[in-house]
C-alpha positions as CSV (number, residue, x, y, z in Angstrom):
1,M,0.0,0.0,0.0
2,A,1.3,3.4,-0.9
3,T,2.4,5.7,1.9
4,N,0.3,8.8,2.5
5,Y,2.4,11.2,4.6
6,Y,-0.4,13.8,4.5
7,K,-2.8,11.3,6.1
8,T,-0.2,10.3,8.6
9,L,0.0,13.9,9.9
10,G,-3.7,14.5,9.4
11,V,-3.2,17.5,7.0
12,S,-4.3,18.2,3.5
13,K,-2.1,18.4,0.4
14,S,-2.5,22.2,0.5
15,A,-1.2,22.5,4.0
16,D,1.5,25.1,4.5
17,E,4.7,24.8,6.5
18,K,3.1,26.1,9.7
19,D,0.2,23.6,9.4
20,I,2.6,20.7,9.0
21,K,4.8,21.9,11.9
22,Q,1.8,22.2,14.3
23,A,0.4,18.8,13.3
24,Y,3.7,17.1,13.8
25,R,4.3,18.7,17.2
26,K,0.8,17.7,18.4
27,L,1.2,14.1,17.3
28,A,4.8,13.8,18.4
29,R,3.7,14.8,21.9
30,K,0.8,12.3,21.9
31,Y,2.8,9.3,20.7
32,H,6.3,10.1,22.2
33,P,7.8,6.9,23.7
34,D,8.5,8.6,27.0
35,L,4.8,9.2,27.4
36,N,3.8,5.7,26.1
37,P,6.3,3.3,27.7
38,N,6.2,-0.3,26.4
39,D,3.6,0.6,23.9
40,K,4.7,-0.9,20.5
41,E,1.9,0.7,18.6
42,A,2.7,4.2,19.9
43,E,6.4,3.6,19.1
44,K,5.5,2.5,15.5
45,K,3.2,5.5,15.1
46,F,5.9,7.9,16.4
47,K,8.3,6.6,13.8
48,E,5.7,7.0,11.0
49,I,5.0,10.6,12.2
50,N,8.8,11.5,12.1
51,E,9.2,9.9,8.7
52,A,6.2,11.9,7.3
53,N,7.5,15.1,8.9
54,E,11.0,14.5,7.5
55,V,9.5,14.5,4.0
56,L,6.8,17.1,4.2
57,S,8.8,19.7,6.1
58,S,11.4,19.8,3.4
59,T,10.4,21.8,0.2
60,E,12.6,19.6,-2.0
61,N,11.5,16.2,-0.5
62,R,7.8,17.3,-0.5
63,A,7.9,18.3,-4.2
64,N,9.6,14.9,-5.1
65,Y,7.0,13.0,-3.0
66,D,4.1,14.9,-4.6
67,Q,5.4,13.9,-8.0
68,Y,6.7,10.4,-7.5
69,G,5.0,9.1,-4.3
70,D,6.9,6.3,-2.5
71,N,9.7,6.6,-5.1
72,W,10.5,10.2,-4.1
73,K,14.0,9.2,-3.0
74,H,14.8,8.2,-6.5
75,A,13.3,11.3,-8.1
76,E,16.6,12.3,-9.7
77,Q,17.1,9.0,-11.4
78,M,13.5,8.9,-12.6
79,R,13.8,12.4,-14.1
80,N,16.9,11.3,-15.9
81,S,15.1,8.2,-17.2
82,A,12.2,10.4,-18.4
83,N,14.7,12.5,-20.3
84,G,16.0,9.5,-22.1
85,A,18.9,8.4,-19.8
86,P,18.9,4.7,-18.8
87,Y,17.6,4.3,-15.2
88,R,19.3,1.4,-13.6
89,W,21.8,-1.3,-14.5
90,P,20.1,-4.7,-13.7
91,S,21.8,-6.8,-11.1
92,G,23.6,-9.7,-12.7
93,G,27.0,-10.1,-11.0
94,G,30.2,-8.4,-11.9
95,S,31.8,-5.1,-11.0
96,Y,28.9,-2.9,-12.0
97,T,26.0,-4.4,-10.2
98,N,23.5,-1.8,-8.9
99,S,25.4,1.0,-10.6
100,D,23.7,3.6,-12.8
101,F,24.3,3.6,-16.6
102,S,24.7,7.3,-16.1
103,M,28.3,6.8,-14.8
104,F,29.2,6.0,-18.4
105,G,27.5,9.0,-19.9
106,N,24.8,8.9,-22.6
107,M,25.0,5.8,-24.8
108,E,24.3,7.8,-27.9
109,D,27.2,10.0,-27.1
110,M,29.5,7.0,-26.7
111,V,28.5,5.6,-30.1
112,G,28.9,9.0,-31.7
113,G,32.3,9.4,-30.1
114,L,33.5,6.3,-32.1
115,G,33.6,8.4,-35.2
116,G,30.4,7.0,-36.8
117,V,31.6,3.4,-36.9
118,F,28.0,2.3,-36.3
119,G,26.3,4.2,-39.1
120,G,28.5,7.0,-40.3
121,G,27.1,9.5,-37.9
122,R,29.0,12.7,-37.1
123,R,31.4,12.6,-34.2
124,R,30.0,14.0,-30.9
125,A,31.8,14.9,-27.7
126,A,31.2,12.4,-25.0
127,R,29.3,13.8,-22.0
128,R,30.9,13.7,-18.6
129,P,29.8,10.5,-16.8
130,N,27.9,11.0,-13.5
131,V,28.2,8.6,-10.6
132,D,25.5,8.5,-7.9
133,V,26.5,7.1,-4.5
134,P,24.2,6.7,-1.5
135,V,25.8,7.9,1.8
136,E,24.3,7.7,5.3
137,V,25.7,10.1,7.9
138,T,25.0,10.5,11.6
139,L,23.3,13.7,12.9
140,E,26.6,14.8,14.4
141,E,28.3,14.4,11.0
142,A,25.5,16.3,9.3
143,F,26.0,19.1,11.9
144,A,29.8,19.4,11.7
145,G,30.6,17.9,8.3
146,A,32.5,14.7,7.7
147,K,34.8,12.7,5.4
148,R,33.9,9.4,3.8
149,Q,35.7,6.7,1.7
150,V,33.5,5.8,-1.2
151,N,33.9,3.3,-4.1
152,L,33.9,5.0,-7.5
153,P,33.0,2.5,-10.2
154,S,34.6,2.6,-13.7
155,F,35.1,0.4,-16.7
156,S,38.4,-0.9,-15.3
157,G,36.9,-1.9,-12.0
158,S,36.6,0.6,-9.1
159,R,38.7,2.9,-7.0
160,R,38.3,4.2,-3.5
161,I,38.4,7.9,-2.9
162,E,37.9,10.2,0.0
163,V,35.1,12.7,-0.2
164,T,34.1,15.7,2.0
165,I,30.5,16.0,3.2
166,P,29.7,19.6,4.1
167,A,28.0,20.6,7.3
168,G,24.2,21.2,7.0
169,V,23.3,18.3,4.7
170,K,19.9,16.6,5.3
171,T,18.1,13.6,4.0
172,G,17.6,14.2,0.3
173,S,20.6,16.4,-0.1
174,R,22.6,15.7,-3.2
175,V,26.3,16.8,-2.9
176,H,28.1,17.4,-6.1
177,I,31.9,16.5,-6.3
178,S,33.9,17.0,-9.4
179,V,36.4,14.1,-9.2
180,D,38.3,15.0,-12.3
181,K,37.6,16.4,-15.8
182,D,35.9,13.2,-16.8
183,T,33.9,12.2,-13.7
184,Q,31.2,13.9,-11.7
185,L,30.2,12.4,-8.4
186,F,26.9,12.9,-6.6
187,L,26.4,11.9,-3.0
188,R,22.8,11.1,-2.1
189,I,22.6,11.8,1.6
190,T,20.5,10.1,4.3
191,V,20.7,11.4,7.9
192,A,20.3,8.5,10.4
193,A,17.8,8.8,13.2
194,H,19.3,10.0,16.5
195,P,18.4,8.7,20.0
196,N,18.3,12.1,21.6
197,F,17.4,14.6,18.9
198,R,14.6,15.0,16.4
199,L,15.3,17.0,13.3
200,Q,12.7,19.2,11.7
201,G,14.0,21.3,8.9
202,A,16.9,23.2,10.4
203,D,15.5,22.9,14.0
204,L,16.3,20.3,16.6
205,Y,14.0,19.0,19.3
206,T,15.0,17.2,22.4
207,D,13.6,16.2,25.8
208,V,15.3,16.8,29.1
209,D,14.4,15.5,32.6
210,V,13.9,18.2,35.2
211,P,13.8,17.5,38.9
212,F,10.4,17.9,40.4
213,E,11.5,20.8,42.7
214,D,13.2,22.7,39.9
215,A,10.1,22.5,37.7
216,I,8.1,24.1,40.6
217,L,10.6,26.5,42.0
218,G,12.8,27.2,39.0
219,G,16.5,26.2,38.8
220,D,19.4,25.5,36.5
221,I,19.9,22.2,34.6
222,E,22.4,20.9,32.1
223,V,21.3,20.4,28.5
224,R,23.2,18.5,25.9
225,T,23.5,20.1,22.4
226,L,25.4,18.9,19.3
227,K,28.1,21.4,20.2
228,G,28.5,20.4,23.8
229,K,26.6,21.0,27.1
230,L,24.9,24.2,28.1
231,S,23.3,25.4,31.4
232,L,19.6,26.1,31.0
233,K,17.5,28.2,33.4
234,V,14.2,26.5,34.1
235,P,11.5,29.1,34.9
236,P,9.3,28.5,38.0
237,E,6.1,26.6,37.6
238,S,7.2,24.9,34.4
239,Q,4.8,22.4,32.9
240,A,5.4,19.0,31.4
241,G,6.2,19.3,27.7
242,Q,6.9,23.0,27.9
243,N,9.4,24.0,25.3
244,I,12.3,26.4,25.8
245,R,14.0,27.7,22.6
246,L,17.7,27.9,22.4
247,A,18.4,30.2,19.4
248,G,21.2,29.2,17.0
249,Q,21.7,25.8,18.6
250,G,20.1,23.9,15.7
251,M,21.5,22.7,12.3
252,P,23.7,24.9,10.1
253,A,22.5,25.9,6.7
254,L,24.1,23.9,3.9
255,N,25.3,26.9,1.9
256,D,25.4,29.6,4.6
257,K,27.6,28.8,7.6
258,G,26.4,31.9,9.5
259,T,22.8,30.7,9.6
260,R,21.6,28.1,12.1
261,G,18.3,26.6,13.2
262,D,17.2,26.5,16.8
263,L,17.1,23.9,19.5
264,Y,13.8,23.3,21.3
265,V,14.1,21.7,24.7
266,A,10.9,20.0,26.0
267,L,10.9,19.9,29.8
268,R,9.9,16.5,31.4
269,P,9.5,16.9,35.2
270,T,10.5,13.8,37.2
271,L,8.7,12.7,40.4
272,P,10.9,12.0,43.4
273,K,11.3,8.5,44.9
274,D,12.4,7.1,48.2
275,L,11.1,10.1,50.2
276,T,12.2,10.7,53.8
277,D,9.7,11.2,56.5
278,E,10.6,14.9,56.6
279,E,10.0,15.2,52.9
280,R,6.7,13.5,53.2
281,D,5.6,15.8,56.0
282,L,6.6,18.8,53.8
283,L,4.6,17.5,50.9
284,A,1.6,16.8,53.1
285,N,1.7,20.4,54.4
286,F,2.0,21.5,50.8
287,K,-1.1,19.5,49.8
288,T,-3.0,20.9,52.7
289,L,-2.1,24.5,51.7
290,R,-3.2,23.8,48.1
291,S,-6.5,22.3,49.2
292,G,-7.4,25.3,51.4
293,V,-8.5,23.0,54.2
294,E,-7.2,23.7,57.6
295,P,-5.6,20.6,59.2
296,A,-7.5,19.1,62.1
297,K,-6.1,20.2,65.4
298,T,-5.4,17.5,68.0
299,E,-5.7,18.2,71.7
């Protein structure tokens, strides 16, 4: 069955970026694993919501999805195929299994480049071959940039080269690398899911536990970011799920190092355990004060 990301988030195909963001936040809070411990269905739903948001919150990914549906990740190859370029080399063993014909350029150009041997056609300059390589990176690598060793297929076999992945890439990014005058390499990026951060556009979202007393009275807690640890001031009477925005602590823009997204920290107050008798008495007095009922006096 085809995936319907719009239905997953409960929005229409005409929904704008704000509608998608609001729908995602609402559902993410509802199905978050921390709020649904040991609930496999909620965990599955949470993954589906994040996948849908990853596609629909990106202008490029959304456009590809609207046009190609479940094949949106292969939009570039399908466009090339529609323009007359072969789409995929069938798997049949050998050095070139699962490689694109595009790495050898356009077949018509190759034939023309032989000086018309196959029909007396005029000589044509061979087009530069393109090589597409899928690369998965961690969120930390997408944040700071990384280097990778990739196999570059060719007629004579393959060679291993080191490539640089710039900071700010996201799932669906296509990084162009000019290997030499004859070869153009394109890295198709996928950013792996992270256990502590959720990525939405250029913004990051994370949850942080807050001691019960700090949530009520206010206090300072330590928050982990992709750049290190920061001290965060928790305002008094903070509520569960309340977000605090840390400006500029999100992902960098791919082509603008000076621009960064934000980090949103969702507060998760934790209840105390193993209370002492004195702590219980204090909480009992607190409960009495909140109820407005005077405690019974003993004679």
